[in-house]
Backbone as a chain_set.jsonl record, in Angstrom:
{"seq": "XXXXXXXXXXXXXXXXXXXXXXXXXXXXXXXXXXXXXXXXXXXXXXXXXXXXXXXXXXXXXXXXXXXXXXXXXXXXXXXXXXXXXXXXXXXXXXXXXXXXXXXXXXXXXXXXXXXXXXXXXXXXXXXXXXXXXXXXXXXXXXXXXXXXXXXXXXXXXXXXXXXXXXXXXXXXXXXXXXXXXXXXXXXXXXXXXXXXXXXXXXXXX", "coords": {"N": [[6.835, -36.758, -42.952], [5.203, -34.024, -44.38], [6.026, -31.312, -46.673], [4.594, -29.028, -46.05], [3.983, -29.308, -43.411], [6.575, -29.313, -42.331], [7.286, -26.853, -42.852], [5.446, -25.284, -41.332], [6.146, -26.143, -38.755], [8.777, -25.035, -38.696], [8.181, -22.337, -38.799], [6.795, -21.997, -36.454], [8.83, -22.565, -34.561], [10.623, -20.419, -35.17], [8.995, -18.279, -34.332], [8.745, -18.818, -31.587], [11.468, -18.55, -30.892], [11.795, -15.997, -31.359], [10.519, -14.675, -29.443], [11.986, -14.546, -27.177], [14.678, -12.902, -25.52], [17.672, -12.685, -26.95], [19.784, -10.902, -26.939], [20.594, -8.043, -25.086], [19.327, -5.741, -26.081], [17.225, -6.828, -27.466], [15.416, -7.251, -25.634], [14.243, -4.763, -25.206], [12.939, -4.392, -27.604], [11.104, -6.471, -27.395], [9.494, -5.466, -25.302], [8.332, -3.203, -26.343], [6.942, -4.515, -28.46], [5.241, -5.989, -26.973], [3.524, -4.061, -25.936], [2.424, -2.903, -28.244], [1.047, -4.976, -29.288], [-0.576, -5.651, -27.171], [0.035, -7.68, -25.35], [0.409, -9.285, -22.596], [1.843, -11.583, -21.786], [4.0, -11.549, -23.322], [5.314, -9.371, -22.422], [6.07, -10.346, -19.809], [7.957, -12.165, -20.506], [10.037, -10.532, -21.143], [10.381, -8.931, -18.893], [11.025, -9.147, -15.527], [8.52, -8.864, -13.595], [7.808, -8.915, -10.948], [10.268, -8.525, -9.553], [11.138, -6.092, -10.637], [9.05, -4.411, -9.797], [9.329, -4.501, -7.024], [11.86, -3.451, -6.642], [11.38, -0.796, -7.663], [9.385, 0.123, -5.781], [10.882, 0.118, -3.428], [12.858, 2.007, -4.073], [11.222, 4.329, -4.403], [10.444, 4.659, -1.834], [12.827, 5.32, -0.57], [13.429, 7.743, -1.712], [11.275, 9.406, -0.985], [11.544, 9.372, 1.704], [14.081, 10.703, 2.024], [13.323, 13.202, 0.909], [10.902, 14.498, 2.22], [7.48, 14.894, 1.332], [5.175, 17.683, 1.2], [1.92, 18.106, 2.447], [0.159, 20.204, 1.503], [1.224, 20.704, -1.043], [1.871, 18.361, -2.425], [-0.301, 16.135, -2.32], [-0.784, 13.509, -3.276], [1.797, 12.364, -3.153], [2.279, 12.531, -0.48], [0.384, 10.644, 0.375], [1.451, 8.231, -0.579], [3.898, 8.21, 0.772], [3.059, 7.959, 3.403], [1.935, 5.462, 3.258], [4.241, 3.968, 2.85], [5.679, 4.594, 5.263], [7.731, 4.414, 8.21], [7.457, 1.588, 10.37], [6.018, -1.441, 11.893], [4.733, -2.76, 9.973], [5.869, -2.127, 7.656], [7.581, -3.632, 5.708], [5.789, -5.66, 4.924], [3.752, -3.898, 3.776], [5.182, -2.848, 1.689], [5.42, -5.047, 0.044], [2.748, -5.385, -0.686], [2.261, -2.996, -2.1], [4.084, -3.296, -4.103], [3.094, -5.62, -5.491], [0.615, -4.44, -6.389], [1.711, -2.652, -8.147], [2.895, -4.376, -9.952], [0.604, -5.635, -10.986], [-0.645, -3.552, -12.202], [1.086, -2.962, -14.247], [0.784, -5.143, -15.888], [-1.947, -4.798, -16.518], [-1.778, -2.377, -17.819], [-0.591, -3.115, -20.282], [-2.205, -5.387, -21.135], [-4.748, -4.157, -21.187], [-4.637, -2.32, -23.143], [-3.917, 0.383, -22.447], [-1.27, 1.315, -22.424], [-0.707, 1.382, -25.026], [-2.122, 3.406, -25.882], [-4.732, 2.883, -26.425], [-6.977, 2.364, -24.668], [-9.057, -0.125, -23.466], [-10.129, -1.017, -21.135], [-11.096, 0.037, -17.977], [-9.291, 2.143, -15.654], [-7.866, 0.562, -13.001], [-9.841, 0.787, -10.04], [-9.606, -0.01, -7.467], [-7.601, -0.626, -4.65], [-4.585, 0.368, -2.943], [-2.903, 2.185, -4.365], [-4.573, 3.336, -6.298], [-5.553, 5.973, -6.596], [-3.177, 7.341, -7.243], [-2.264, 6.0, -9.617], [-4.362, 6.59, -11.236], [-3.684, 9.072, -12.234], [-1.828, 8.847, -14.097], [-0.672, 9.546, -17.356], [-2.763, 9.048, -20.225], [-1.747, 8.579, -22.727], [0.103, 6.909, -25.464], [2.747, 4.709, -24.816], [6.311, 4.375, -25.338], [9.401, 2.855, -25.85], [12.6, 4.212, -26.657], [15.668, 4.795, -28.501], [17.565, 2.981, -27.398], [20.427, 1.757, -25.784], [23.228, -0.378, -24.988], [25.023, 0.072, -22.091], [26.582, -1.201, -20.366], [27.853, -4.499, -20.068], [28.434, -7.498, -18.593], [29.112, -10.779, -18.334], [26.291, -12.492, -17.055], [24.845, -10.103, -16.686], [23.672, -6.869, -17.441], [23.454, -3.448, -18.353], [20.989, -1.283, -19.673], [20.401, 1.817, -21.234], [17.689, 3.812, -21.967], [15.107, 5.674, -23.469], [11.957, 6.622, -22.268], [9.115, 7.32, -23.858], [6.403, 9.33, -23.653], [3.694, 9.623, -25.377], [1.374, 11.009, -24.88], [1.743, 13.238, -23.319], [4.115, 14.218, -24.371], [6.423, 14.057, -22.947], [9.722, 12.97, -22.104], [11.371, 10.315, -20.581], [14.343, 9.473, -19.228], [15.608, 6.179, -18.693], [17.489, 3.869, -16.806], [18.04, 0.615, -17.082], [18.471, -2.379, -15.4], [19.458, -5.471, -16.515], [19.144, -9.066, -16.459], [20.502, -12.207, -17.463], [18.969, -15.206, -18.172], [17.864, -18.693, -18.547], [15.917, -18.262, -20.404], [16.686, -16.064, -21.934], [17.343, -12.528, -21.903], [16.171, -10.428, -19.262], [14.423, -7.539, -17.865], [15.194, -6.456, -14.665], [15.495, -4.458, -12.808], [15.134, -0.844, -12.115], [17.462, 1.388, -12.323], [17.701, 4.155, -11.874], [15.501, 5.01, -10.341], [15.075, 6.813, -8.212], [15.897, 9.358, -8.937], [14.165, 9.709, -11.001], [11.698, 9.698, -9.626], [12.058, 12.114, -8.099], [12.089, 13.94, -10.339], [9.454, 13.652, -11.364], [7.9, 14.372, -9.225], [8.655, 17.092, -9.036], [7.617, 18.112, -11.38], [4.891, 17.637, -10.896], [4.614, 19.609, -8.983], [4.79, 21.946, -10.194], [2.92, 24.626, -11.423]], "CA": [[6.337, -35.448, -42.688], [5.094, -33.354, -45.701], [6.733, -30.013, -46.696], [3.819, -27.979, -45.432], [4.104, -29.586, -41.918], [7.899, -28.892, -41.906], [7.16, -25.263, -42.978], [4.737, -24.891, -40.133], [6.997, -26.368, -37.598], [9.925, -24.121, -38.729], [7.571, -21.001, -38.5], [6.539, -22.015, -35.028], [10.149, -22.448, -33.861], [11.054, -19.073, -35.358], [8.231, -17.363, -33.536], [9.146, -19.016, -30.266], [12.753, -18.009, -30.642], [11.785, -14.456, -31.501], [9.802, -14.242, -28.262], [12.941, -14.504, -26.124], [15.673, -11.82, -25.895], [19.014, -13.307, -26.957], [20.618, -9.815, -26.747], [20.001, -7.061, -24.137], [18.546, -4.786, -26.819], [16.166, -7.552, -27.92], [14.449, -6.972, -24.544], [13.505, -3.458, -25.39], [12.114, -4.783, -28.705], [9.992, -7.237, -26.874], [8.675, -4.672, -24.529], [7.543, -2.436, -27.291], [5.962, -5.374, -29.096], [4.053, -6.417, -26.082], [2.539, -2.869, -25.867], [1.713, -2.693, -29.483], [0.154, -6.208, -29.463], [-1.34, -5.814, -26.045], [0.309, -9.05, -24.967], [1.104, -9.264, -21.226], [2.68, -12.744, -21.678], [5.241, -11.203, -23.996], [5.908, -8.492, -21.46], [6.628, -11.135, -18.757], [9.163, -12.751, -20.983], [11.048, -9.586, -21.241], [10.55, -8.159, -17.675], [10.624, -9.811, -14.311], [7.692, -7.812, -13.22], [7.892, -8.861, -9.401], [11.549, -8.073, -9.154], [11.106, -4.721, -10.949], [8.074, -3.659, -8.972], [9.878, -4.515, -5.666], [12.931, -2.511, -6.698], [10.847, 0.568, -7.806], [8.865, 0.607, -4.517], [12.067, 0.428, -2.48], [13.458, 3.329, -4.451], [10.265, 5.442, -4.014], [10.416, 4.87, -0.243], [14.024, 5.94, -0.241], [13.345, 9.185, -2.2], [10.271, 10.135, -0.196], [12.192, 9.576, 3.075], [15.046, 11.787, 1.89], [12.758, 14.604, 0.658], [9.438, 14.266, 2.606], [6.533, 15.83, 0.593], [4.221, 18.583, 2.084], [0.536, 17.87, 2.02], [-0.466, 21.19, 0.675], [1.814, 20.82, -2.435], [1.902, 17.01, -3.055], [-1.11, 15.274, -1.586], [-0.549, 12.067, -3.695], [3.124, 11.86, -2.671], [2.126, 12.298, 1.016], [-0.339, 9.425, 0.465], [2.463, 7.14, -0.793], [4.859, 8.278, 1.908], [2.401, 7.408, 4.597], [1.837, 4.069, 3.107], [5.601, 3.454, 3.036], [6.246, 5.098, 6.4], [8.312, 3.325, 9.112], [6.58, 0.807, 11.277], [6.193, -2.929, 11.931], [4.172, -3.37, 8.804], [6.594, -1.525, 6.474], [7.939, -4.678, 4.752], [4.482, -6.112, 4.302], [3.11, -2.877, 2.945], [5.898, -2.716, 0.425], [5.081, -6.188, -0.746], [1.409, -5.1, -1.141], [2.352, -1.983, -3.069], [4.845, -3.952, -5.329], [2.164, -6.385, -6.14], [-0.25, -3.53, -7.106], [2.488, -2.065, -9.207], [2.987, -5.436, -11.01], [-0.731, -5.812, -11.632], [-0.837, -2.278, -13.053], [1.885, -3.077, -15.567], [-0.019, -6.082, -16.721], [-3.157, -4.035, -16.975], [-1.44, -1.333, -18.888], [-0.347, -3.778, -21.506], [-3.351, -6.058, -21.625], [-5.953, -3.355, -21.387], [-4.374, -1.338, -24.225], [-3.595, 1.75, -21.972], [0.101, 1.757, -22.776], [-0.791, 1.553, -26.409], [-2.955, 4.665, -26.108], [-5.986, 2.458, -26.853], [-7.541, 1.607, -23.493], [-10.39, -0.771, -23.568], [-10.445, -1.425, -19.865], [-10.995, 1.132, -17.058], [-8.168, 2.171, -14.78], [-8.394, -0.101, -11.705], [-10.324, 1.831, -9.012], [-9.448, -0.532, -6.146], [-6.131, -0.714, -4.296], [-3.92, 1.522, -2.255], [-2.278, 3.151, -5.377], [-5.623, 3.642, -7.333], [-5.579, 7.428, -6.846], [-1.945, 7.654, -7.875], [-2.22, 5.443, -10.906], [-5.311, 7.24, -12.108], [-3.151, 10.385, -12.653], [-0.867, 8.502, -15.276], [-1.085, 9.963, -18.741], [-3.34, 7.877, -21.068], [-1.01, 8.43, -23.961], [0.84, 5.803, -25.861], [4.153, 4.584, -24.171], [7.292, 3.772, -26.173], [10.886, 2.943, -25.499], [13.435, 4.59, -27.857], [17.051, 5.208, -28.429], [18.169, 2.021, -26.399], [21.821, 1.409, -25.902], [23.851, -1.132, -23.929], [26.147, 0.758, -21.567], [27.444, -2.101, -19.555], [27.476, -5.841, -20.105], [29.409, -8.378, -18.024], [28.509, -12.048, -17.98], [24.784, -12.425, -17.131], [24.331, -8.898, -16.225], [23.762, -5.76, -18.356], [22.573, -2.234, -18.112], [20.5, -0.554, -20.918], [19.809, 3.135, -21.04], [16.639, 3.983, -23.01], [14.064, 6.77, -23.33], [10.563, 6.19, -22.236], [8.431, 8.431, -24.539], [4.858, 9.419, -23.378], [3.054, 10.326, -26.593], [0.229, 11.842, -24.483], [2.234, 14.523, -22.845], [5.321, 14.611, -25.039], [7.548, 13.96, -22.011], [10.592, 11.835, -22.328], [11.991, 9.969, -19.36], [15.541, 8.505, -19.422], [15.589, 4.984, -17.854], [18.521, 2.975, -16.738], [17.546, -0.602, -16.759], [19.423, -3.579, -15.127], [18.993, -6.833, -17.084], [19.763, -10.301, -16.136], [20.386, -13.308, -18.51], [18.653, -16.514, -17.708], [17.703, -19.783, -19.561], [15.045, -17.832, -21.525], [17.185, -14.827, -22.506], [17.53, -11.282, -21.02], [14.914, -9.833, -18.669], [14.659, -6.442, -16.957], [15.028, -6.792, -13.185], [15.471, -3.295, -11.861], [15.256, 0.367, -12.644], [18.518, 1.868, -11.484], [17.595, 5.586, -11.57], [14.177, 5.265, -9.952], [14.977, 7.935, -7.304], [15.987, 10.601, -9.757], [12.848, 9.823, -11.708], [10.578, 10.156, -8.697], [12.226, 13.516, -7.972], [11.594, 14.718, -11.41], [8.018, 13.637, -11.464], [7.401, 15.273, -8.153], [8.887, 18.532, -9.379], [6.664, 18.359, -12.399], [3.588, 17.695, -10.202], [4.484, 20.773, -8.14], [4.702, 22.923, -11.202], [1.438, 24.992, -11.79]], "C": [[6.348, -34.672, -43.943], [5.792, -32.046, -45.55], [5.928, -29.03, -45.925], [4.001, -28.079, -43.86], [5.477, -29.06, -41.465], [7.838, -27.344, -41.895], [6.504, -24.715, -41.695], [5.449, -25.043, -38.894], [8.2, -25.279, -37.575], [9.355, -22.627, -38.239], [7.347, -20.878, -37.086], [7.739, -21.879, -34.221], [10.659, -20.96, -34.061], [10.335, -18.09, -34.486], [8.529, -17.605, -31.995], [10.541, -18.4, -29.972], [12.73, -16.55, -30.596], [11.141, -13.917, -30.184], [10.803, -14.198, -26.971], [14.204, -13.582, -26.543], [17.081, -12.501, -25.698], [20.157, -12.135, -26.794], [19.868, -8.851, -25.797], [19.002, -6.105, -24.909], [17.221, -5.46, -27.269], [15.002, -7.344, -26.81], [13.606, -5.806, -24.745], [12.507, -3.688, -26.541], [10.834, -5.428, -28.293], [8.915, -6.54, -26.08], [7.768, -3.879, -25.39], [6.626, -3.301, -28.036], [4.844, -5.763, -28.222], [2.992, -5.237, -25.855], [1.811, -2.754, -27.056], [0.741, -3.837, -29.688], [-0.766, -6.544, -28.273], [-1.249, -7.178, -25.456], [1.022, -9.173, -23.77], [2.077, -10.476, -21.136], [3.972, -12.47, -22.298], [6.033, -10.269, -23.091], [6.605, -9.348, -20.317], [7.913, -11.885, -19.215], [10.284, -11.739, -21.069], [11.342, -8.873, -19.887], [10.165, -9.136, -16.5], [9.917, -8.761, -13.488], [7.662, -7.779, -11.558], [9.246, -8.19, -8.926], [11.621, -6.485, -9.536], [10.199, -3.908, -10.078], [8.664, -3.406, -7.522], [10.97, -3.445, -5.609], [12.384, -0.991, -6.781], [10.242, 0.935, -6.418], [9.89, 0.941, -3.503], [12.653, 1.776, -2.812], [12.528, 4.497, -4.223], [10.278, 5.64, -2.612], [11.639, 5.604, 0.006], [13.933, 7.54, -0.545], [12.454, 9.969, -1.423], [10.822, 10.4, 1.291], [13.231, 10.697, 3.081], [14.54, 13.142, 1.577], [11.305, 14.52, 1.015], [8.589, 15.335, 1.855], [5.582, 16.597, 1.631], [2.874, 18.332, 1.47], [-0.034, 18.892, 1.1], [0.064, 21.355, -0.807], [1.785, 19.367, -3.056], [1.089, 16.033, -2.261], [-0.895, 13.809, -1.922], [0.729, 11.527, -3.135], [2.991, 11.696, -1.157], [1.389, 11.015, 1.152], [0.635, 8.277, 0.44], [3.407, 7.082, 0.311], [4.284, 7.715, 3.099], [2.273, 5.922, 4.468], [3.19, 3.278, 3.391], [6.379, 3.815, 4.343], [6.875, 3.982, 7.28], [7.289, 2.798, 10.019], [6.764, -0.721, 11.041], [5.643, -3.542, 10.62], [4.745, -2.825, 7.4], [6.898, -2.608, 5.44], [6.69, -5.258, 4.092], [3.744, -5.138, 3.41], [3.864, -2.687, 1.676], [5.6, -3.84, -0.559], [3.688, -5.908, -1.433], [1.509, -4.092, -2.322], [3.092, -2.48, -4.315], [3.944, -4.749, -6.135], [1.155, -5.559, -6.917], [0.534, -3.0, -8.289], [2.611, -3.12, -10.433], [1.702, -5.62, -11.8], [-1.047, -4.709, -12.615], [-0.09, -2.459, -14.328], [1.214, -4.003, -16.481], [-1.251, -5.573, -17.321], [-2.918, -3.176, -18.002], [-1.215, -1.916, -20.291], [-1.619, -4.528, -22.048], [-4.585, -5.302, -21.904], [-5.819, -2.345, -22.481], [-4.029, 0.083, -23.763], [-2.27, 2.234, -22.467], [0.176, 1.99, -24.232], [-1.558, 2.839, -26.869], [-4.355, 4.22, -26.724], [-6.7, 1.726, -25.765], [-8.867, 1.156, -23.702], [-10.818, -1.315, -22.137], [-10.24, -0.214, -18.867], [-9.778, 1.039, -16.187], [-8.694, 1.469, -13.501], [-8.679, 0.925, -10.593], [-10.086, 1.268, -7.6], [-7.936, -0.656, -5.886], [-5.568, 0.488, -3.724], [-3.397, 2.597, -3.174], [-3.285, 3.593, -6.391], [-5.55, 5.137, -7.676], [-4.348, 7.905, -7.51], [-1.987, 7.273, -9.338], [-3.203, 6.101, -11.869], [-4.767, 8.538, -12.717], [-2.088, 10.065, -13.814], [-1.511, 8.976, -16.629], [-1.644, 8.823, -19.603], [-2.649, 7.767, -22.427], [-0.209, 7.233, -24.195], [2.285, 5.857, -25.266], [5.044, 3.939, -25.186], [8.712, 3.874, -25.641], [11.663, 3.26, -26.832], [14.837, 4.738, -27.439], [17.83, 4.29, -27.304], [19.628, 1.76, -26.69], [22.374, 0.615, -24.736], [25.095, -0.397, -23.412], [26.993, -0.02, -20.707], [27.025, -3.572, -19.807], [28.623, -6.749, -19.632], [28.754, -9.672, -17.649], [27.037, -12.032, -18.104], [24.134, -11.256, -16.708], [24.549, -7.749, -17.282], [22.982, -4.551, -17.931], [22.246, -1.477, -19.494], [19.97, 0.766, -20.556], [18.834, 3.337, -22.256], [15.69, 5.009, -22.587], [12.752, 6.193, -23.236], [9.839, 7.49, -22.76], [6.928, 8.343, -24.129], [4.307, 10.183, -24.466], [1.804, 11.165, -26.149], [0.591, 13.182, -24.059], [3.51, 15.107, -23.562], [6.538, 14.449, -24.184], [8.425, 12.738, -22.313], [11.357, 11.632, -21.058], [13.155, 9.036, -19.651], [15.359, 7.384, -18.381], [16.941, 4.324, -17.976], [18.128, 1.641, -16.156], [18.619, -1.673, -16.467], [18.797, -4.75, -15.693], [19.799, -7.951, -16.521], [19.459, -11.397, -17.158], [19.998, -14.584, -17.831], [18.473, -17.558, -18.805], [16.809, -19.22, -20.663], [15.429, -16.443, -22.113], [17.291, -13.657, -21.402], [16.213, -10.753, -20.582], [15.33, -8.577, -17.862], [14.393, -6.856, -15.505], [15.014, -5.612, -12.274], [15.571, -2.029, -12.663], [16.23, 1.127, -11.738], [18.341, 3.39, -11.133], [16.182, 5.938, -11.081], [14.132, 6.5, -9.036], [15.063, 9.297, -8.059], [14.698, 10.825, -10.565], [11.751, 10.326, -10.787], [10.838, 11.603, -8.424], [11.758, 14.459, -9.07], [10.092, 14.821, -11.583], [7.342, 14.439, -10.399], [7.527, 16.687, -8.462], [7.902, 18.938, -10.337], [5.263, 18.528, -11.813], [3.405, 19.054, -9.45], [4.365, 22.138, -8.988], [3.163, 23.368, -11.643], [1.191, 24.899, -13.327]], "O": [[7.395, -34.614, -44.588], [6.137, -31.663, -44.432], [6.506, -28.234, -45.185], [4.143, -27.081, -43.153], [5.593, -28.452, -40.4], [8.32, -26.688, -40.972], [7.008, -23.774, -41.081], [5.391, -24.172, -38.026], [8.524, -24.727, -36.523], [9.965, -21.902, -37.453], [7.632, -19.839, -36.49], [7.723, -21.135, -33.241], [11.092, -20.357, -33.079], [10.946, -17.167, -33.948], [8.55, -16.645, -31.225], [10.745, -17.801, -28.916], [13.52, -15.91, -29.902], [11.272, -12.724, -29.91], [10.392, -13.839, -25.868], [14.65, -13.538, -27.689], [17.56, -12.811, -24.607], [21.322, -12.444, -26.542], [18.639, -8.868, -25.737], [17.956, -5.742, -24.371], [16.212, -4.776, -27.439], [13.814, -7.284, -27.125], [12.401, -5.824, -24.495], [11.365, -3.236, -26.467], [9.723, -5.08, -28.693], [7.726, -6.857, -26.106], [6.552, -3.877, -25.192], [5.504, -2.851, -28.269], [3.684, -5.86, -28.624], [1.802, -5.453, -25.629], [0.606, -2.514, -26.988], [-0.334, -3.617, -30.247], [-1.566, -7.479, -28.292], [-2.255, -7.792, -25.098], [2.251, -9.173, -23.833], [3.079, -10.363, -20.431], [4.983, -13.053, -21.904], [7.258, -10.358, -23.0], [7.719, -8.986, -19.938], [8.804, -12.183, -18.419], [11.445, -12.149, -21.064], [12.409, -8.279, -19.73], [9.139, -9.816, -16.526], [10.516, -7.925, -12.811], [7.506, -6.715, -10.958], [9.261, -7.389, -7.992], [12.145, -5.701, -8.745], [10.562, -2.808, -9.662], [8.527, -2.336, -6.927], [11.021, -2.641, -4.678], [12.862, -0.097, -6.083], [10.576, 2.007, -5.912], [9.781, 1.94, -2.792], [12.912, 2.59, -1.926], [12.998, 5.58, -3.875], [10.124, 6.781, -2.176], [11.564, 6.543, 0.798], [14.299, 8.411, 0.245], [12.752, 11.133, -1.158], [10.59, 11.424, 1.934], [13.273, 11.524, 3.992], [15.179, 14.143, 1.901], [10.494, 14.47, 0.09], [8.96, 16.506, 1.775], [5.302, 16.133, 2.736], [2.67, 18.333, 0.256], [-0.626, 18.572, 0.069], [-0.543, 22.019, -1.648], [1.664, 19.298, -4.279], [1.655, 15.174, -1.585], [-0.828, 12.959, -1.034], [0.783, 10.381, -2.688], [3.573, 10.76, -0.608], [1.757, 10.264, 2.056], [0.642, 7.44, 1.342], [3.723, 5.99, 0.784], [4.988, 7.0, 3.813], [2.471, 5.187, 5.436], [3.255, 2.213, 4.006], [7.532, 3.425, 4.524], [6.59, 2.796, 7.112], [6.347, 3.494, 10.399], [7.506, -1.186, 10.176], [6.012, -4.645, 10.217], [4.23, -3.025, 6.3], [6.447, -2.449, 4.306], [6.576, -5.327, 2.868], [3.173, -5.532, 2.393], [3.255, -2.387, 0.649], [5.533, -3.65, -1.773], [3.517, -6.179, -2.622], [0.927, -4.305, -3.386], [2.749, -2.115, -5.44], [3.958, -4.633, -7.361], [0.841, -5.936, -8.046], [-0.025, -2.927, -9.383], [2.467, -2.815, -11.617], [1.677, -5.74, -13.025], [-1.623, -4.914, -13.683], [-0.601, -2.132, -15.399], [1.066, -3.747, -17.676], [-1.584, -5.857, -18.472], [-3.649, -3.123, -18.991], [-1.577, -1.329, -21.31], [-2.038, -4.349, -23.191], [-5.4, -5.7, -22.736], [-6.75, -1.586, -22.749], [-3.856, 0.947, -24.622], [-2.12, 3.385, -22.878], [1.047, 2.736, -24.68], [-1.594, 3.228, -28.037], [-5.036, 4.99, -27.4], [-7.009, 0.546, -25.929], [-9.755, 1.922, -24.076], [-11.821, -2.022, -22.042], [-9.226, 0.474, -18.982], [-9.262, -0.061, -15.987], [-9.788, 1.748, -13.012], [-7.86, 1.788, -10.277], [-10.33, 1.974, -6.621], [-7.132, -0.773, -6.81], [-6.051, 1.584, -4.006], [-3.429, 3.78, -2.836], [-2.861, 4.229, -7.356], [-5.494, 5.527, -8.842], [-4.437, 8.835, -8.312], [-1.771, 8.115, -10.209], [-2.982, 6.185, -13.077], [-5.371, 9.052, -13.659], [-1.546, 10.998, -14.407], [-2.695, 8.796, -16.913], [-1.04, 7.754, -19.686], [-2.996, 6.875, -23.202], [0.162, 6.553, -23.238], [2.924, 6.909, -25.232], [4.598, 3.015, -25.867], [9.12, 4.879, -25.06], [11.423, 2.691, -27.897], [15.185, 4.801, -26.26], [18.582, 4.786, -26.465], [19.976, 1.555, -27.852], [22.026, 0.901, -23.59], [26.083, -0.242, -24.13], [28.067, 0.44, -20.319], [25.823, -3.829, -19.744], [29.69, -6.745, -20.245], [27.921, -9.699, -16.743], [26.519, -11.61, -19.138], [22.951, -11.303, -16.371], [25.59, -7.74, -17.939], [21.972, -4.645, -17.233], [23.127, -1.13, -20.281], [19.148, 0.865, -19.645], [19.178, 3.047, -23.402], [15.488, 5.195, -21.387], [12.401, 5.33, -24.041], [9.953, 8.568, -22.177], [6.312, 7.29, -24.292], [4.462, 11.404, -24.463], [1.256, 11.927, -26.946], [-0.093, 14.164, -24.349], [3.894, 16.263, -23.384], [7.641, 14.693, -24.674], [7.958, 11.669, -22.706], [11.923, 12.568, -20.494], [12.989, 7.964, -20.233], [14.971, 7.684, -17.252], [17.495, 4.214, -19.07], [17.91, 1.502, -14.952], [19.568, -1.825, -17.237], [17.641, -5.027, -15.373], [20.966, -7.805, -16.159], [18.339, -11.514, -17.656], [20.719, -15.005, -16.926], [18.909, -17.311, -19.929], [16.932, -19.675, -21.8], [14.596, -15.757, -22.706], [17.314, -13.889, -20.193], [15.266, -10.629, -21.358], [16.406, -8.533, -17.266], [13.42, -7.555, -15.221], [14.591, -5.702, -11.122], [16.043, -2.077, -13.799], [15.923, 1.465, -10.595], [18.857, 3.807, -10.096], [15.697, 7.034, -11.361], [13.132, 7.214, -9.113], [14.321, 10.234, -7.765], [14.234, 11.947, -10.769], [10.993, 11.239, -11.115], [9.871, 12.36, -8.505], [11.174, 15.521, -8.856], [9.535, 15.874, -11.892], [6.334, 15.105, -10.64], [6.608, 17.461, -8.193], [7.336, 20.022, -10.196], [4.534, 19.448, -12.186], [2.299, 19.571, -9.295], [3.93, 23.195, -8.532], [2.358, 22.572, -12.126], [0.079, 25.155, -13.79]]}, "num_chains": 1, "name": "protein.A"}
């Protein structure tokens, strides 16, 4: 095997290795890189999108149940609350909404929306279409990440989500799990407080 081939193989292995998070903070780097390069495959290496979406939907349901929205003040929150309301189809509805959330995250990265360079229209179909259409089109970035807890295959990373469209900064508490391919985000621990803040902002004239 000649030197050029060895060099190419080494470069390939380095790229593959760099695409997995060997440290919890590497996960944040991968997420930002996936946004910058509009690479959803890279995002899925850093985030268990199904687990995260399920966790977020459950948190949203809890927050809306604890503080029911009023139609005249929060029509979109009322829409979501009705979708997540009690009933025989509640668990199935949560799965449907979680899947829509997962697809939205993939679209946001692949379509350039999270990079502030959208080249695909916001999905107009789906139960959450009206809600997701209200998301700021500005670039999204994770900053100031720090590991606040790490024990065995589990860790918690606190990081700021910066929306360069509105200038808003949202603190996130992310639970990570370590598997064969490195660390991945599996849950958003402070989803309920984030929902409360976003609802309060929406009510502000």
